[in-house]
C-alpha positions in Angstrom: 3.7 1.4 15.9 1.3 -1.2 16.8 3.6 -2.7 19.3 3.3 0.3 21.5 -0.2 0.8 20.7 -1.3 -3.1 21.6 1.6 -2.4 25.5 -0.9 0.6 25.8 -4.2 -1.3 25.2 -2.8 -4.3 26.9 -2.0 -1.7 30.2 -5.1 -0.1 29.9 -7.3 -3.2 30.2 -5.2 -4.9 32.9 -5.7 -1.2 34.9 -9.6 -1.2 34.5 -9.5 -5.2 35.4 -8.0 -4.5 39.1 -11.9 -2.3 39.3 -14.8 -3.9 41.6 -15.8 -5.9 38.3 -16.9 -9.1 39.7 -15.5 -12.1 38.5 -17.3 -12.8 35.4 -16.4 -9.0 34.4 -12.9 -9.7 35.1 -13.1 -12.8 32.9 -13.8 -11.0 30.2 -11.5 -8.5 30.7 -8.2 -11.1 30.5 -10.1 -12.7 27.8 -9.8 -8.8 25.9 -6.5 -8.6 26.9 -5.6 -12.1 25.9 -6.8 -11.5 22.5 -5.1 -7.7 22.2 -1.9 -9.7 23.0 -2.5 -12.4 20.1 -3.2 -9.6 17.4 0.1 -8.1 18.2 1.6 -11.5 17.6 -0.5 -12.3 14.9 1.2 -8.8 13.7 4.7 -9.4 14.5 4.2 -12.9 12.6 2.9 -11.2 9.3 5.2 -8.2 9.2 8.4 -10.8 9.9 6.9 -12.7 6.9 6.4 -9.8 4.4 10.4 -8.6 5.3 11.4 -11.5 4.4 9.4 -11.3 1.5 10.4 -8.8 0.0 14.1 -9.0 1.1 13.9 -11.8 -1.5 12.6 -9.9 -4.0 14.8 -7.1 -3.3 17.8 -9.4 -4.1 16.4 -11.3 -6.8 17.8 -10.7 -10.9 14.8 -12.0 -11.8 10.9 -12.2 -10.5 10.2 -15.8 -9.5 6.6 -15.4 -10.1 5.5 -18.1 -7.2 8.2 -15.6 -4.8 6.1 -12.7 -5.7 2.7 -14.3 -5.2 4.2 -15.4 -2.3 5.4 -11.8 -1.1 2.0 -10.1 -2.1 0.0 -12.3 -0.1 2.2 -11.3 2.7 1.9 -8.3 2.3 -1.5 -7.8 1.7 -2.4 -9.9 4.8 0.6 -7.7 7.0 -1.6 -4.5 5.7 -5.2 -5.4 6.0 -4.2 -7.6 9.4 -2.7 -4.4 11.2 -4.0 -1.5 10.2 -2.8 0.5 12.8 1.3 -0.2 11.8 2.8 2.6 10.0 3.8 -0.1 7.8 0.4 -1.2 6.4 -0.2 1.2 3.8 3.9 1.2 2.4 3.2 -2.9 1.9 -0.5 -2.3 0.5 1.8 -0.4 -2.5 4.8 -3.0 -2.6 1.7 -5.5 -3.2 0.6 -3.8 -5.8 3.7 -2.9 -7.6 4.9 -6.8 -7.2 1.6 -7.7 -8.9 1.8 -4.9 -11.4 5.4 -7.3 -12.4 4.1 -10.2 -13.1 1.5 -8.6 -15.2 -1.2 -8.9 -12.6 -3.0 -6.0 -13.4 -6.3 -5.4 -11.4 -4.5 -6.9 -8.5 -2.3 -4.2 -8.4 -5.3 -1.2 -9.3 -7.4 -3.0 -6.1 -4.0 -3.1 -4.2 -2.9 1.0 -5.3 -7.0 1.8 -3.9 -7.2 0.2 -1.1 -4.0 1.9 0.2 -5.2 5.5 -1.3 -8.4 4.9 0.2 -7.7 3.4 3.5 -4.5 4.7 4.2 -6.1 9.0 4.0 -2.8 10.3 6.2 -0.4 8.2 4.4 2.2 10.2 3.5 2.9 8.6 0.3 -0.5 8.6 -1.0 0.2 11.1 -3.6 3.1 8.1 -5.0 0.5 5.5 -4.6 -1.7 7.7 -6.6 0.6 8.0 -9.5 1.5 4.9 -9.4 -2.3 3.8 -10.3 -2.4 6.4 -12.7 0.2 5.1 -14.6 -1.7 1.8 -14.7 -4.4 3.1 -16.4 -2.4 5.2 -18.9 -0.4 2.4 -19.8 -2.4 0.9 -23.0 -1.0 -2.7 -22.1 -2.2 -2.9 -18.8 -5.4 -1.2 -17.7 -5.8 1.4 -20.4 -8.0 3.9 -19.3 -6.8 7.5 -20.3 -9.9 9.1 -18.6 -9.2 7.3 -15.2 -5.5 8.4 -15.7 -6.0 11.7 -16.1 -8.5 11.7 -13.2 -5.8 10.8 -10.9 -2.8 12.5 -12.1 -5.7 16.0 -11.3 -6.4 14.9 -8.1 -2.3 14.4 -7.8 -1.6 18.0 -8.7 -4.4 19.2 -7.1 -4.3 17.3 -3.8 -0.4 17.4 -4.1 0.6 20.2 -5.6 4.2 20.6 -4.3 4.8 16.8 -4.5 7.1 15.4 -7.1 4.1 13.8 -8.5 2.5 16.4 -9.6 5.1 17.6 -11.6 5.0 14.2 -13.3 1.4 14.1 -13.4 1.1 17.3 -15.4 4.2 16.1 -18.0 2.4 12.6 -18.1 -1.6 15.0 -18.8 0.5 16.5 -21.6 1.1 13.0 -23.1 -1.8 11.0 -23.1 -3.0 9.1 -26.1 0.0 9.6 -27.9 1.8 6.8 -29.5 5.5 5.6 -28.0 6.2 6.8 -32.3 4.6 10.3 -31.5 6.2 10.7 -28.4 9.8 9.7 -29.9 9.2 12.0 -32.5 8.4 15.3 -30.4 11.7 14.4 -28.2 13.5 14.1 -31.0 12.3 17.6 -32.7 13.1 19.2 -29.1 16.9 17.8 -29.3 17.5 19.5 -32.9 
């Protein structure tokens, strides 16, 4: 996590400042060290606020749009300012999900895309892709079947053994069908 990395960076800068640097170089190293410490403190603050608002949302029975907006901002601030923290992509996905729940679909789209692009090694990247595909798939949200299909295909190609690959395959079969058509198909299968 960032806290351990920050400590290692601070320690290495302290180590380098003990060499044969001139006094101006030593001051520069101290400033760099202090900057790293400030960044770690800021990340702790961002994380604390993101977790606090996440807890409020999780306990709520109805989404309060003001709290949701604050939470999205906190999640985004943490994710963009503390990119090396393993929770950064998690909070980007949360920002997307909360944005979607308050009908800010373009905003949700940008958070899911940012997660997919900025965190290629994120263990739940396939989930982020699937959530973005669903946003495109839904006629009441982004309503772009070609984008949805491309993302579903990408999930199946890049994460073939994940549950999201199976879900993507099912979703592709249903692309372009109305709710009425889906209900009729379901009723035929269950007769």
